[in-house]
FIDOLUM-865444 format. One line per 5 residues: number of its first residue (from 0); their letters; for each residue x, y, z of C-alpha. Coordinates in steps of 0.001 Angstrom, whole numbers, plus 500000, padded with zeros to 6 digits. Layout:
N
NUM = A = X,Y,Z  ...
END
This chain:
965
0 = XXXXX = 597020,131137,182170  598706,129463,179594  601939,131164,179373  602470,131431,182946  602284,127437,182532
5 = XXXXX = 604657,127596,179776  607503,129850,181972  606905,127060,184531  607770,124194,182590  610866,126142,180682
10 = XXXXX = 612592,126345,184118  612177,123231,185321  613442,121344,182007  616960,124338,183069  616484,122778,186388
15 = XXXXX = 616701,119444,185584  619639,119795,182941  621847,121620,184862  621118,118841,187423  622244,116175,184894
20 = XXXXX = 625819,118381,183651  627036,118691,187273  626355,114740,187694  627700,113905,184446  631040,116310,185930
25 = XXXXX = 630890,114809,189015  631661,111551,187959  633921,112495,185281  636107,114104,186974  635596,111289,190090
30 = XXXXX = 636864,108820,187053  640337,108063,187838  641001,106935,184168  640772,111343,183543  642816,112110,186015
35 = XXXXX = 645946,114531,185584  649049,113890,187229  650693,117824,188074  654308,118240,187542  655648,121854,189577
40 = XXXXX = 657772,123638,188529  659461,126549,189430  660630,129746,186914  663127,132356,188560  663173,135303,186341
45 = XXXXX = 663834,138755,186863  660745,140250,186232  661107,143813,186447  663653,143331,183230  662447,143373,179896
50 = XXXXX = 663661,139981,179136  661823,138866,181711  658814,140250,181309  659178,139042,177765  659942,135156,178840
55 = XXXXX = 657620,134873,181304  654485,135763,178222  656500,133241,176060  656170,130287,178317  652952,131298,179424
60 = XXXXX = 652351,130992,175796  654481,127458,175957  652246,126198,178196  648688,126665,177302  649815,126291,173184
65 = XXXXX = 651031,122392,174491  648584,121527,176988  646129,122790,174259  647149,120633,170957  648138,117591,173945
70 = XXXXX = 644888,117402,175454  645691,113993,176455  648179,113888,178501  648474,112956,182017  650643,114963,183558
75 = XXXXX = 650480,118996,184059  653586,121715,184762  652169,123928,186725  654717,126599,187286  655745,128633,190312
80 = XXXXX = 656863,132120,189576  659625,133732,192100  661097,137408,190867  664915,137510,191336  665208,141121,191021
85 = XXXXX = 668052,141103,189232  669969,140024,192313  671625,136730,192666  671318,136199,196073  667426,136854,195387
90 = XXXXX = 667539,134425,192901  669415,131973,195234  666982,133120,197544  663927,131415,195542  664929,128305,194197
95 = XXXXX = 665316,127795,197450  662805,128184,198234  660878,126695,195280  663062,123189,196253  661978,123495,199626
100 = XXXXX = 659009,124711,200550  657087,123523,196993  659457,120650,196433  659835,121322,192345  660987,118948,190368
105 = XXXXX = 662580,121403,187665  663049,125461,187337  663233,127088,184252  665697,130303,184898  667682,132438,185718
110 = XXXXX = 668462,135233,183388  671724,135666,184147  674810,133550,184486  675993,135558,187688  672471,134097,189405
115 = XXXXX = 672685,130699,187235  676159,130006,188843  674984,129525,192433  671700,128244,191284  672904,124727,189610
120 = XXXXX = 674574,124009,192688  671469,123876,194260  670069,122019,191709  672935,119741,191716  672472,118386,195522
125 = XXXXX = 668263,118402,195486  669035,116238,192156  666495,119083,190233  667545,119949,186707  667686,123634,185896
130 = XXXXX = 666973,124572,182620  668108,128285,181439  667483,129597,177951  669276,132839,178359  672900,132060,180944
135 = XXXXX = 675327,131800,178282  678180,132150,179803  681503,129906,179027  682345,130135,182733  678989,127798,183234
140 = XXXXX = 679194,124447,181828  676922,121181,181628  680019,119176,181918  680971,119723,185110  677441,120220,186577
145 = XXXXX = 675527,117454,185356  671738,119138,186828  672515,122092,184642  671203,122395,180840  671262,125162,178444
150 = XXXXX = 668495,125053,175998  671089,128100,173926  674192,128302,172474  676971,128896,174455  678273,132314,173903
155 = XXXXX = 682376,130934,173248  680114,129592,170227  680547,133234,168646  683924,133827,168693  684754,131476,165358
160 = XXXXX = 682410,134183,164402  684008,137010,165633  687528,135779,164386  686100,135254,160846  684442,138669,160933
165 = XXXXX = 688570,140359,161867  690846,138070,159432  688288,138598,156641  689376,142817,156671  692359,141849,157797
170 = XXXXX = 692873,143484,161182  696121,142496,162988  694717,143709,166325  691790,144185,168170  690679,146181,172101
175 = XXXXX = 688390,143988,173825  685867,145900,176174  683507,143808,178830  681583,144067,181572  683283,143284,184969
180 = XXXXX = 681617,140120,185793  681527,136044,185008  679057,137145,181643  682025,139358,181094  684923,137800,181587
185 = XXXXX = 683971,134006,180499  684028,135036,177066  687811,136531,177021  689677,133073,176943  688126,132498,174077
190 = XXXXX = 688065,135090,172108  692284,135302,172626  692295,131360,171306  690500,132398,168375  692481,135494,167869
195 = XXXXX = 696043,133275,168559  694576,131452,165490  694258,133956,163144  697307,135446,164360  695403,138484,165621
200 = XXXXX = 696578,140485,168384  694414,141753,171838  696302,144887,172021  694052,145959,175736  691828,144797,177856
205 = XXXXX = 689410,147426,178647  687230,145994,181956  684276,148088,182885  682394,147667,186396  678230,146727,186411
210 = XXXXX = 678001,150271,188062  680488,151932,186467  679428,155948,186454  679218,158177,182970  682465,159793,184325
215 = XXXXX = 684437,156293,184327  683241,155209,181022  684629,158555,179942  688126,158418,181161  688446,154604,179635
220 = XXXXX = 687341,155734,176242  689840,158424,176457  692231,156470,177355  691567,153689,174125  691118,157170,171591
225 = XXXXX = 694940,157937,172462  695916,153985,171614  696421,152615,167988  694020,150294,167647  690922,151072,166147
230 = XXXXX = 689204,147821,166576  686545,146825,169210  684489,144023,170931  682031,144947,172859  680283,141819,175276
235 = XXXXX = 678172,143209,177904  674565,143381,179296  672139,145748,177721  672192,147715,180933  675524,148709,181021
240 = XXXXX = 675963,148977,176660  673101,151572,176980  675161,153681,179276  678733,152811,177128  677553,153787,173368
245 = XXXXX = 676100,156866,174711  679496,158154,176111  681466,156838,172974  678988,158959,170967  679334,161499,172567
250 = XXXXX = 683025,161602,172487  683330,161333,168874  684875,157485,168876  681202,156684,166755  683775,158184,163364
255 = XXXXX = 685661,157625,160740  688094,154942,161022  686643,153094,163967  685389,149819,164123  682558,148228,166777
260 = XXXXX = 681711,144931,166741  679269,143936,169533  678423,139897,171241  675154,138221,170755  673389,139001,174111
265 = XXXXX = 673530,142460,173002  672618,141936,169617  669658,140256,170417  668199,142733,172161  668915,145718,170319
270 = XXXXX = 664695,145913,169130  664887,146657,172654  666891,149272,173240  666055,153165,173736  665854,154996,170447
275 = XXXXX = 668324,157004,171610  670649,154296,171994  670444,152923,168913  671029,156307,167185  674627,156625,169001
280 = XXXXX = 675530,152851,168036  674979,153173,163696  677607,151431,161736  677869,148667,164689  678352,145411,163634
285 = XXXXX = 676755,142468,165621  675841,138986,165629  673713,136492,166844  672267,133640,166850  669991,132361,163457
290 = XXXXX = 666661,131665,163558  664826,130775,160345  661408,132672,159503  658781,130355,159054  655198,131030,159289
295 = XXXXX = 655150,129246,162723  657042,131616,163949  655627,134391,162358  651582,133613,163537  653942,133129,166910
300 = XXXXX = 655579,136534,166712  651777,138201,165959  649832,136316,169255  652645,137119,171569  652736,140763,170272
305 = XXXXX = 648864,140752,171205  649399,139583,174507  652383,140925,175790  650990,144587,174115  647561,143812,177146
310 = XXXXX = 649343,142655,179618  652637,145622,179242  650549,148656,177629  653364,150894,179174  656273,149335,176408
315 = XXXXX = 656276,150659,173112  659053,148380,171771  658346,145122,171953  659740,142972,169816  660531,139176,170757
320 = XXXXX = 664275,138364,170428  665512,134635,170074  665614,134517,174246  661600,133889,174152  661791,131722,171283
325 = XXXXX = 664108,129677,173446  662108,129931,176547  658908,128742,175110  660925,125700,173791  662129,125237,177078
330 = XXXXX = 658544,124423,178839  657808,122001,175704  660862,120538,176223  660200,119738,179881  656347,119192,179534
335 = XXXXX = 656506,116180,177033  659899,114759,179449  657076,115283,182345  654962,112889,180154  657985,110249,179240
340 = XXXXX = 658704,109981,182547  655518,108883,183760  651847,110300,185945  653588,108629,189117  653151,111408,191361
345 = XXXXX = 657151,112299,191906  657871,112079,195545  660870,113702,197724  663866,111902,199863  664811,113574,203081
350 = XXXXX = 668328,113266,203709  669918,111552,207136  671398,115274,209210  672327,116276,212255  671318,118472,214817
355 = XXXXX = 672964,121309,214126  672803,120735,210338  671838,124508,208169  669423,124869,205479  671290,123591,202794
360 = XXXXX = 672068,120707,204036  668058,120087,204996  667625,120455,201024  665300,116975,200003  666483,115119,197170
365 = XXXXX = 663872,114438,194074  663724,110990,192955  662025,111830,189995  664846,115061,188429  667487,112096,187117
370 = XXXXX = 664593,110973,184880  663954,114494,184153  667436,115082,183725  667487,112385,181344  664563,112432,179441
375 = XXXXX = 665393,115783,178060  669376,115360,177549  668043,112106,175229  665301,114506,173886  664958,115718,169964
380 = XXXXX = 661849,117488,168936  660877,120324,166389  660620,123507,168442  659747,126884,167291  663014,128170,166684
385 = XXXXX = 665303,125142,165928  665093,121665,166092  665289,120634,169600  668222,118729,170663  670815,118848,173478
390 = XXXXX = 674690,117926,172737  676639,118181,175883  673643,119615,177899  673404,122556,175439  672144,123203,171879
395 = XXXXX = 675180,122804,169255  676211,125997,167641  674759,126744,164405  674166,129578,161894  674683,133372,162963
400 = XXXXX = 673594,136146,161766  675696,138857,160952  673996,142567,161172  674759,145812,160667  673424,148824,163080
405 = XXXXX = 671847,151137,160714  668908,154025,161106  666247,152556,163562  667466,149521,163535  669531,146509,162023
410 = XXXXX = 670293,145667,158527  671679,141493,157530  675042,141557,155959  676100,137581,156126  675918,134918,157542
415 = XXXXX = 678236,131709,159155  677883,128566,159431  680888,126220,160684  681174,124186,157821  681292,127124,155152
420 = XXXXX = 682312,130824,157140  681305,133849,155945  678556,133884,153002  675972,136237,151945  673128,134201,152046
425 = XXXXX = 672125,131702,153858  672723,128012,152080  672970,124918,154898  672820,122452,151719  676085,123300,149567
430 = XXXXX = 678014,119667,148825  681301,121652,148619  682281,122720,152068  684577,125452,151916  685212,127392,154367
435 = XXXXX = 685558,131292,153995  686500,134564,155646  686442,136753,152192  685284,140197,152643  683657,139983,149539
440 = XXXXX = 680610,137731,151308  680011,140527,152841  676696,142321,151737  676762,146183,151778  677940,147523,155347
445 = XXXXX = 677521,151266,156842  680605,151886,158790  681046,154503,161947  680950,158023,159674  677745,157062,157912
450 = XXXXX = 681248,155301,155443  681284,151968,153462  684670,152432,153267  686875,149710,154986  688232,150837,158111
455 = XXXXX = 691951,150487,158437  691419,149469,161878  694355,151944,163143  695752,155113,163130  698755,157209,164550
460 = XXXXX = 697961,157828,167786  696070,160833,168358  698054,162500,170610  700808,162969,168412  703558,160738,170014
465 = XXXXX = 705872,159749,167333  707533,156595,166831  710405,155874,168197  712464,154460,165834  715462,152177,167271
470 = XXXXX = 718966,152324,165802  721887,150438,166817  725251,151415,166667  727161,150095,163941  731286,150083,164204
475 = XXXXX = 731778,148284,160028  729913,148427,156867  728829,151611,157874  727897,152211,154470  724737,150465,155803
480 = XXXXX = 724286,152229,158853  726429,155057,160702  725097,157027,163748  727595,160089,164130  727271,162482,167262
485 = XXXXX = 728289,166219,166143  730799,167658,169252  729668,171547,168641  725599,170499,168461  725449,167767,170311
490 = XXXXX = 722550,166410,168194  722922,163074,166397  722500,162451,162634  721583,158465,161869  722300,158211,157765
495 = XXXXX = 723088,155037,155261  721599,152533,153155  719325,151882,155333  717905,154309,156316  717602,156089,153164
500 = XXXXX = 715576,152542,152257  713045,153132,155426  712102,156942,154857  711768,156212,150927  709459,153676,152311
505 = XXXXX = 707310,155988,154252  706761,158350,152048  705389,155184,150135  702740,154756,152983  699528,156616,152131
510 = XXXXX = 699403,157704,154380  701362,160197,157421  703459,158757,160050  705169,160719,162360  708624,159133,163491
515 = XXXXX = 712103,159563,165337  715410,157565,165065  716680,156825,168329  719947,154740,168584  720785,152981,170878
520 = XXXXX = 723459,153874,173119  723863,154773,177325  724278,158805,178276  727652,158647,177459  727118,158041,173444
525 = XXXXX = 728744,154200,174120  726610,150763,172032  723936,149574,174214  723747,146498,172804  724114,143784,169933
530 = XXXXX = 721192,143587,167459  719828,141007,169341  719200,143343,172068  717398,145954,170139  715296,143230,168664
535 = XXXXX = 714439,142226,172233  713942,146314,173485  711407,146222,170585  709733,142990,171762  709284,145079,174559
540 = XXXXX = 707641,147879,172962  710381,150042,174349  711126,150944,170639  708235,151184,168044  710043,149782,165573
545 = XXXXX = 713894,148998,164729  716155,149850,161328  719238,148247,160693  720329,145771,158198  718230,142982,160836
550 = XXXXX = 718953,139602,159118  715531,137831,159652  715394,134687,161007  713116,132416,162328  714343,132614,166481
555 = XXXXX = 713897,136638,165557  710256,136253,164176  709071,134291,168127  709541,137826,169495  709407,140135,166736
560 = XXXXX = 707336,141206,162948  709025,141603,160121  708195,143707,156605  709663,141886,153547  712912,142010,152935
565 = XXXXX = 714750,145120,151026  717924,142940,150460  718986,140131,147970  719143,137240,150326  721491,134520,151335
570 = XXXXX = 724899,133796,152160  728080,132730,149975  732525,133480,150442  734525,135183,148493  738018,133722,147637
575 = XXXXX = 740654,135101,146169  741450,134874,142106  744841,134102,140306  745839,133517,136818  746124,130585,135055
580 = XXXXX = 749496,130950,133429  750027,127267,134345  748100,125758,131252  748675,128415,128201  752125,126217,127340
585 = XXXXX = 749251,123769,126110  746064,126249,125647  746314,124915,121793  744630,122135,122536  741994,123840,124985
590 = XXXXX = 739205,124390,122579  738414,121275,122075  737379,118947,124273  739159,115327,124176  736263,113619,123084
595 = XXXXX = 735581,115797,119760  739814,115426,119430  739375,111464,119426  736277,112417,117285  737974,114403,114974
600 = XXXXX = 740966,112233,114777  739156,108988,114171  736618,110685,111534  740015,112301,109539  741674,108232,109326
605 = XXXXX = 738094,107219,108203  738028,109916,105260  741712,108754,103782  740853,105547,104184  737337,105827,102058
610 = XXXXX = 740281,107739,099358  742403,105504,099162  739851,102428,098500  737928,104314,095682  740889,105724,094314
615 = XXXXX = 743088,103090,094390  742681,100939,091279  742494,103532,088387  745331,106823,090171  748836,106259,090044
620 = XXXXX = 749576,108427,093036  747343,105967,095553  749323,103730,094362  752994,101837,095129  754449,100371,097881
625 = XXXXX = 752239,099419,101179  754553,101973,103224  753841,104407,100632  749852,103437,100314  749686,103733,104280
630 = XXXXX = 751382,107253,104849  748942,108398,101541  746400,107626,103667  746812,110052,106687  748672,112631,104395
635 = XXXXX = 745940,113183,102470  743352,113739,104620  745638,115637,107439  746362,117841,104447  742881,119019,103963
640 = XXXXX = 742914,121003,107313  744852,123398,105556  743491,122463,101686  746877,121544,100749  746653,118436,099082
645 = XXXXX = 747758,118140,095177  746512,114379,094544  744113,114253,091827  740726,113136,092365  739190,110997,089098
650 = XXXXX = 736313,108509,090630  733691,110764,091129  732472,108846,094099  735824,110212,096368  735059,113878,094744
655 = XXXXX = 731716,113403,096943  733409,112230,099716  735996,115054,099842  733696,117657,098807  731393,117114,101876
660 = XXXXX = 734810,116412,104256  735824,119646,103287  732978,121691,104791  733230,119654,107998  736908,121133,107928
665 = XXXXX = 736235,124128,107791  733842,124036,109732  735558,122270,112828  738805,125026,112190  736473,127828,111906
670 = XXXXX = 735767,127192,115439  739024,125913,117076  739993,129553,115482  737251,131488,117125  738214,129611,120577
675 = XXXXX = 741404,129978,120705  741483,133730,119720  739166,133676,122944  741390,131704,125589  744702,133989,124228
680 = XXXXX = 742795,137369,124248  740410,136967,127197  742222,137095,130931  742153,133433,132524  740729,134356,136055
685 = XXXXX = 740485,131354,138079  739357,131303,141864  741374,129374,144399  739073,127714,145483  735761,126835,144727
690 = XXXXX = 733732,124764,147374  733125,124340,150741  734482,120547,150236  737605,121557,149272  737973,124023,152232
695 = XXXXX = 737302,121115,154535  739734,119135,152065  742724,121582,152357  742291,122015,156313  742244,125647,154759
700 = XXXXX = 741442,129002,158102  738137,130138,156516  736562,133064,157717  733543,135607,158169  731723,138543,159418
705 = XXXXX = 732056,138948,163262  728804,138720,164531  725540,135896,166720  724126,135378,163063  727111,134728,160978
710 = XXXXX = 729003,132309,163943  725415,129918,164324  725134,130049,160680  728798,128593,160008  728041,125899,162864
715 = XXXXX = 726273,124127,159576  728866,123157,157347  730536,121553,160504  734010,123631,160246  736656,122562,162933
720 = XXXXX = 736345,125322,165478  739851,126852,165438  739902,127080,161968  736563,129865,161784  738318,133169,162821
725 = XXXXX = 735489,136151,163159  736598,139695,160753  734801,143156,161507  735896,145670,158423  736243,144666,154622
730 = XXXXX = 739670,145659,155041  739688,143184,157792  738393,140917,155051  741019,141764,152296  744615,141330,154592
735 = XXXXX = 743129,138372,155536  742800,136636,152017  746167,138443,150861  747756,136306,153834  745940,132982,152506
740 = XXXXX = 745575,130130,155017  749105,128889,155187  750128,132700,156534  748053,133345,159252  744988,134535,156482
745 = XXXXX = 742014,132816,155326  741362,130804,152219  737652,132392,152373  735231,134698,153390  731813,133825,154643
750 = XXXXX = 729074,136684,154260  725772,137838,153602  725379,138766,149951  724823,142666,150549  728134,142842,152675
755 = XXXXX = 729996,141142,149609  728612,142787,147361  730161,146511,149102  733511,144815,149617  733243,143634,145986
760 = XXXXX = 732916,147407,144985  736252,147898,146827  738352,144614,145808  736687,142895,142531  740346,142940,140942
765 = XXXXX = 741508,140100,143546  738338,138245,144688  734886,137326,143911  732224,134741,145349  732182,131530,143988
770 = XXXXX = 730096,128162,145123  726550,127952,146019  724122,130554,147284  722591,129532,150825  719055,131028,151414
775 = XXXXX = 718360,133360,154378  715885,135769,155487  717486,138531,153670  717144,142225,155854  714347,143807,156781
780 = XXXXX = 712820,146082,159607  711256,145041,163015  708502,145887,164706  706518,144371,167250  704014,141703,167264
785 = XXXXX = 700677,142303,165759  701671,145478,164541  699428,146757,162282  701887,148737,160110  703857,145447,158287
790 = XXXXX = 701476,144688,156215  701155,148306,154786  705178,148712,155227  705741,145752,153510  703959,146680,150783
795 = XXXXX = 705434,149918,150342  708676,148242,150315  707686,145615,146958  707681,149211,145354  710304,150857,146081
800 = XXXXX = 712225,147775,145584  710791,147396,141943  711339,151173,140892  714302,153265,140284  714598,154597,143924
805 = XXXXX = 716227,151149,145462  718441,151935,141454  719650,155174,143253  719752,154475,146734  722317,152227,146457
810 = XXXXX = 724734,153873,143879  724619,156627,146125  726241,154308,148600  727483,151773,147129  728974,153433,143973
815 = XXXXX = 729575,152824,140370  731473,149407,139981  732378,150378,136964  736950,149884,137067  735272,146066,138052
820 = XXXXX = 735577,144159,134869  732492,141736,134387  733884,138427,136287  732070,136262,134493  733644,137364,131681
825 = XXXXX = 736923,136290,133055  736359,132769,133878  737682,130346,131021  736214,129667,127962  734148,126771,127565
830 = XXXXX = 735475,124365,125150  733641,122918,122124  732888,119982,122607  730908,117293,120933  727561,117933,121516
835 = XXXXX = 728082,120800,118838  729258,118857,115894  727215,115983,116077  725322,116593,112945  728259,117438,111267
840 = XXXXX = 730308,114369,111778  726477,112553,110652  726639,114041,107758  730407,113292,106802  729751,109810,108208
845 = XXXXX = 726527,109083,106105  728675,110113,102379  731636,108453,103148  730105,105195,103765  727665,105702,101384
850 = XXXXX = 730119,106018,098841  731863,103329,100513  729466,101056,099900  728305,102163,096232  731505,100630,095022
855 = XXXXX = 731985,097883,096852  728666,096779,095422  729999,097507,092165  733585,096107,092281  731471,092605,093613
860 = XXXXX = 729027,092831,090941  732331,092818,088281  733653,090490,089533  731069,087788,090556  732576,085271,088724
865 = XXXXX = 735363,084733,091115  733398,084700,093462  730815,082071,092508  733704,079811,090447  732756,076622,089424
870 = XXXXX = 735969,075113,090973  735751,072647,093445  739085,073168,094346  738780,076996,095149  738249,077261,098759
875 = XXXXX = 736166,080811,100482  739739,081748,101287  741070,081584,098072  738872,083328,096389  738827,086300,098382
880 = XXXXX = 742491,086412,097952  741809,086259,094508  739424,089006,094819  741819,091135,096654  744248,090990,093816
885 = XXXXX = 742048,091801,091341  741486,094946,093594  745579,095644,093940  745802,095829,089985  745551,098971,088327
890 = XXXXX = 742470,098986,086117  743718,100329,082258  741805,103248,080370  741407,103932,077168  743231,107368,076413
895 = XXXXX = 742005,110492,074866  744348,113144,073303  744064,116885,074200  745681,119516,073265  747731,121249,076758
900 = XXXXX = 747871,125712,077532  751465,124902,078105  753889,126448,076036  755617,123203,074572  752837,122249,073115
905 = XXXXX = 752978,118874,075001  749296,116780,075062  748005,114753,077490  746574,111210,076944  743833,110833,079140
910 = XXXXX = 742057,107556,079941  738421,106386,079681  737072,103187,082131  738195,100751,080048  739628,097320,081405
915 = XXXXX = 741949,095330,080263  741488,091346,079707  744303,089169,080995  747582,089393,079144  747007,085313,078560
920 = XXXXX = 744185,086555,076217  745573,089579,074605  748993,090450,075210  749659,094201,074984  753049,094846,073512
925 = XXXXX = 753560,099009,072437  755976,099816,070368  758358,102731,069340  756609,105156,072435  755415,103869,075634
930 = XXXXX = 755167,107055,077569  751450,108807,078358  752750,111980,076265  754223,112528,072526  755658,115804,070934
935 = XXXXX = 753014,116661,068370  756265,117859,066484  757703,114565,066347  754734,112478,066308  752209,114822,064255
940 = XXXXX = 749640,111438,064122  749204,108160,065144  749296,105944,062121  747321,103447,064772  746267,101114,067522
945 = XXXXX = 745210,097505,066716  743784,095703,070442  743757,092337,068459  740139,092109,066970  738993,093559,063912
950 = XXXXX = 738101,096690,063011  739752,098255,065676  742775,100640,064971  742257,104624,065024  744556,106245,062646
955 = XXXXX = 748069,107440,063675  750765,109410,062435  752986,108009,059639  756715,108450,061571  755033,106116,064314
960 = XXXXX = 755209,102675,064548  752600,100309,065024  750979,099625,068911  749551,096235,068515  747962,094661,071375
END
């Protein structure tokens, strides 16, 4: 009984509690402060596709995650999902239904660009934002259609990544392969522009329909296989790409030497492809938008994979792609915008229409849509994949990841950013913004054919087609190029300097290139056109290359590519040379320049003057009448030229001066003799004209090789056109120069250096190259624009021209020039200049000046009493005159006796420097003999010499009368 009572009260308590909870819930729901406002949002996806299923699961998780973390928001997104069934019309119909019947304020989707192209027009008409996270085609522009919002990067942002890859590996051409849809066609103009910036040519565009059968794909691939280019850019969706790469692998185009690069959308969906497709894509490079693997993304991927597996148990390869992450962020952006716009109930305005209006004209116009659009465009928040911030209605281009398909998946080999280009490790915070496109910045790459060696990017076509090398018909200077036809065998032979160089270059390539020479001629064997015409034929790809003495010019390079030049470049002129007979009369003056002649003469006079000053008071040979003394100055100095001076010097200072001067004269005369000998023995050949200015000044006629290049080149000199004559052969050159400008010929011939060297090999005795060399491009081989052969051929040209091969070819066609004298040696020898002897003259001047200064100081010191006399009546002029008189008087000396070596035994008295006093103080008188010489047979001894001072006498001969002083 007690147990039944407890059971009753328990049951009663539960009933009461439930009743209270119900009343509380009803009261809370009726409270206007806790009410939520629904915001209806349409979702249009291809729900049967892999991307559609993945995106839908992310959208659902985003909605629940957002309101779980923002439970206080007063708005709630209400999703209305429609299946577009992979059909453009179905997508447009679903959008129309959502706008008209449901009244959605925004639409998320669609997946494909072709579906979005029509839906954005509906959105613009109804003023409802269309938010797509996967319609990446550049043909859709948020700027042109303002109600279209792209919450993913535009696919045109990847073209710079692809261009950087192409540039880093040095590939000069590529083939585009894309599907025939708006998505496929939209990227092509951007790729073309990006490739033009890096000078890479798109040689072919392969357009494949979305529903192309396997045999059509195979036929297109076989066509590509016969082409030269081996770099392929594939831009297509995953459904078509699966069939395409299976067929590529089947026919053998996923082998060594091929390069396959896939674009962003396909790379992002690699994980969803079948394993057989991945197996057929080994070695493929792909680019995709980079998403940092943060903790939030890792946690989300775990939850998403669990949720997706439960909803789709039949799908084995479940991998989250960037489109799922962008779909997640799109829902969050729309939910935040809905809350910021406000909790007021949205409403639509019906348009004013007529009776015969269409469904589109009946679309209602949203009043909330413009506010949502403006809020989303200005929004910034930290999304799941990156910071959500729109620029011009779409996510800006950030970083890309470059991956290599290896094994069962992909491996990253590098990154690309707009500021730093390609790098092995991503670092967005580098201070130095150096854009890199270097191959070394990639990680290890496994290319098709399981090789790590970089593909060359092109090959000789497998069809066996030889390169068609165009050769012009040349009528002049056939040593460079000659086309001959054998009348018996009817075969054409091509030979010459250019041909030998080209063949040597092709042999130097690291691979074999089959080619054949095809003369550019008419059916009857005549010349078909000029060099310019043949170059244009190469531009039109009627020929694969052109081999000739073709000058590289800027204008021609606009249409074709040139290799590096294989000859010396430049234009100059040749003129006759003449023997300089007119100057032989005065050739003895030629060895020394005028300044050296004048300097030498001045030093001769100066040295003679110094010696005269030093010897005048002591040496009788430097005394006498003024005319004799002046003659002595010139005679003594100039006689040192032949070392013929007989005058004895008694002053040590003058001896020192003369020794130094004789050394200078020795060097000067030796140099003069050597230079004069050179001038007399070497033939003096001089050009008749040395520069263009002389030709203009004289009004001379000039010539040049006939042809468009030289004709245009001569215009820069501004010659009178009537005085410019074209010539064809070296013989014409020689004849015109021989006649001269006054006899119907020319004074100079302008041509390119290789032709002039060939001319001088024959006529070097009479002509020479003069004047400046006007730079030109030189001779190069011609290839079509973007030809991959150009870099390799240019490198081979360097190898050939740097070795002995080029010397042998030149010797073969231009011959030895041993009969030609060295023209540099036939020019007049340079005269000796003052600069060559500046040091010698400096030494001589120092020696002479020093001696003169020492003598002057000594003389002034000895006669200082004359300068400082106390006589007040003596003026300065009188003192100087008295000093000059003292200088002019001979200095007396004590004589010593020595025996001469002469047979007659005459002895000579030499003096020592003992000066006599004035005659008034101690007059000199010499008795019996006044000569400075005596005969010892007559005078054996001088009895005495008395100077008038006590105890001042010397022994003298008994027969000699006393000499009193």
